[in-house]
C-alpha positions in Angstrom: 77.1 73.4 127.6 79.5 72.8 130.4 79.6 76.0 132.4 81.6 77.2 135.4 81.7 80.3 137.5 84.9 81.6 139.1 85.6 84.2 141.8 89.2 85.3 141.9 89.2 87.7 144.8 87.1 88.5 147.9 85.1 91.3 146.3 81.4 92.3 146.4 79.6 90.6 143.5 76.2 89.6 142.4 76.1 86.1 140.9 74.0 86.1 137.7 74.0 82.3 137.3 73.8 79.3 139.6 76.9 77.2 140.2 79.1 75.3 140.0 81.4 77.8 141.7 85.2 77.8 141.8 87.1 79.9 144.3 90.7 81.1 143.7 92.7 82.2 146.7 90.7 84.8 148.6 87.8 84.2 146.2 87.1 81.1 148.3 86.5 83.4 151.3 84.2 85.6 149.2 82.1 82.7 148.1 81.7 81.3 151.6 80.8 84.7 153.0 78.1 84.9 150.4 76.7 81.5 151.4 77.7 79.9 148.1 78.9 76.3 147.9 82.5 76.0 146.6 83.0 73.0 144.4 86.7 73.7 143.5 89.4 75.8 145.1 92.8 76.8 143.6 95.7 78.9 144.7 98.7 79.4 147.0 96.3 81.3 149.4 98.9 83.9 150.2 96.2 86.6 150.4 94.2 85.0 153.3 95.1 84.3 156.9 95.9 81.0 158.6 92.5 81.3 160.3 90.8 81.6 156.9 92.6 78.5 155.7 91.5 76.5 158.7 87.9 77.7 158.0 88.2 76.6 154.3 89.3 73.1 155.4 86.0 72.7 157.3 84.1 73.3 154.1 86.1 71.7 151.3 89.1 69.7 150.3 91.9 71.5 148.4 95.6 71.5 147.9 97.7 74.6 148.4 100.1 75.1 145.5 103.6 76.6 146.1 103.9 80.4 146.3 106.9 80.3 143.9 105.6 79.2 140.5 105.6 80.0 136.8 101.9 80.9 136.6 99.3 82.9 138.4 96.5 81.3 140.5 94.1 82.6 137.9 95.8 80.7 135.1 96.0 77.6 137.1 92.3 77.6 137.8 91.2 78.4 134.3 93.5 75.8 132.7 92.3 73.2 135.2 88.7 73.9 134.3 89.5 73.8 130.6 91.0 70.4 131.1 87.7 69.3 132.7 85.9 70.2 129.5 84.7 73.7 130.3 82.9 75.2 127.3 82.1 78.5 129.0 83.4 80.3 132.2 82.2 83.5 133.8 85.0 85.1 135.9 84.4 87.6 138.7 87.1 89.5 140.5 89.4 89.6 137.5 89.1 93.3 137.0 90.1 96.1 139.4 92.7 95.7 142.1 96.4 95.4 141.1 96.9 96.5 137.5 99.4 93.8 136.7 97.0 91.1 137.7 94.1 92.8 135.8 96.1 93.1 132.6 97.3 89.5 132.8 93.7 88.3 133.5 92.6 90.1 130.3 95.5 88.6 128.3 94.5 85.1 129.6 91.5 85.4 127.3 94.0 84.9 124.4 95.8 82.0 126.0 96.1 79.2 123.4 94.3 76.7 125.7 91.5 79.2 126.6 90.8 81.2 123.5 88.2 78.8 122.1 86.2 78.8 125.4 83.4 81.3 126.0 85.3 83.1 128.7 83.9 86.3 130.2 85.5 88.7 132.7 82.7 90.4 134.5 82.3 93.2 137.1 79.5 95.7 137.9 80.4 97.9 134.9 82.2 95.8 132.4 82.2 92.5 130.5 85.3 91.6 128.5 85.5 88.7 126.0 87.8 87.6 123.2 86.4 87.4 119.7 88.5 84.9 117.7 89.2 85.6 114.0 86.0 85.0 112.0 82.4 86.2 111.9 80.3 86.8 115.1 76.8 87.9 115.9 76.7 89.6 119.4 73.7 90.8 121.4 73.1 93.8 123.6 72.2 93.0 127.2 70.1 96.1 127.4 72.1 97.4 130.3 75.7 98.1 129.1 75.4 101.1 126.8 78.8 101.1 125.3 80.7 98.5 123.3 84.4 98.8 122.3 86.7 96.7 120.2 90.4 96.6 121.3 92.8 95.0 118.8 95.5 92.7 120.1 97.4 92.9 116.8 98.3 95.8 114.4 96.4 96.0 111.2 93.4 94.0 112.3 90.8 94.1 109.5 87.4 94.7 111.1 83.8 95.1 109.9 81.0 96.2 112.2 77.4 96.2 111.2 74.4 97.0 113.4 76.2 99.5 115.6 75.8 103.3 115.9 79.1 103.6 114.1 79.5 100.9 111.5 82.8 100.3 109.6 83.5 98.1 106.6 86.8 96.3 106.0 88.8 98.9 108.1 92.2 98.3 109.6 92.5 99.0 113.3 95.7 99.0 115.2 97.1 99.0 118.8 96.9 102.4 120.3 94.2 103.8 117.9 90.9 104.8 119.5 88.6 104.5 116.4 86.6 101.6 117.9 86.1 102.8 121.5 82.7 103.8 122.9 80.5 102.5 120.1 76.9 101.6 120.8 74.4 98.9 119.7 71.9 100.3 117.1 69.9 97.1 117.2 69.5 94.2 119.7 72.0 92.2 117.7 75.0 93.2 115.6 77.5 91.5 113.3 81.3 91.6 113.5 83.9 90.2 111.2 87.6 90.3 112.1 90.7 88.7 110.6 92.5 88.5 113.9 91.5 87.9 117.5 90.1 91.1 119.1 88.8 92.1 122.5 85.2 93.2 122.9 84.3 95.2 126.0 80.7 96.0 126.9 80.5 98.7 129.6 78.4 101.2 131.4 79.1 104.5 133.1 
């Protein structure tokens, strides 16, 4: 499986997989500070200093995109990796910080060109993925106690089996909290959904 790791911001993080690593804007700075080789870099680099950019140029080749554009640096990076044949991408630095950026990063999971990729948004407490319509078997990582399902569409028909709170062919809708703070009952559990839905594993 063709896998990539991405850091979107200069934030503390603990890599759980080896590279290749992609830096986005200040994420390049974070990777270099951590002693990690940056294979790709994207962004307008408006959140770093001119001194930082000169340092970047000593370590890698990259093009600075215009600051005025119709997409975020995050979207640019993820779509570029998708075009390179990415089958799975772990994204760090997507959560926290500005709420508009955080919400859009979450919505990028449902992007028509990204939704079929195994795309995970990860920080120290959360892992967010999109489950596309269909049947899925998901596993507990033994660390994140809670698992929630957040519908993107009203009247999403959902079945959960193998959780502390199972449901069978139940409609869930935007703004309803029925499927928040569930827990794995077994190591693996089964999900069936008739529309795309977000799954969030989290810990206190």
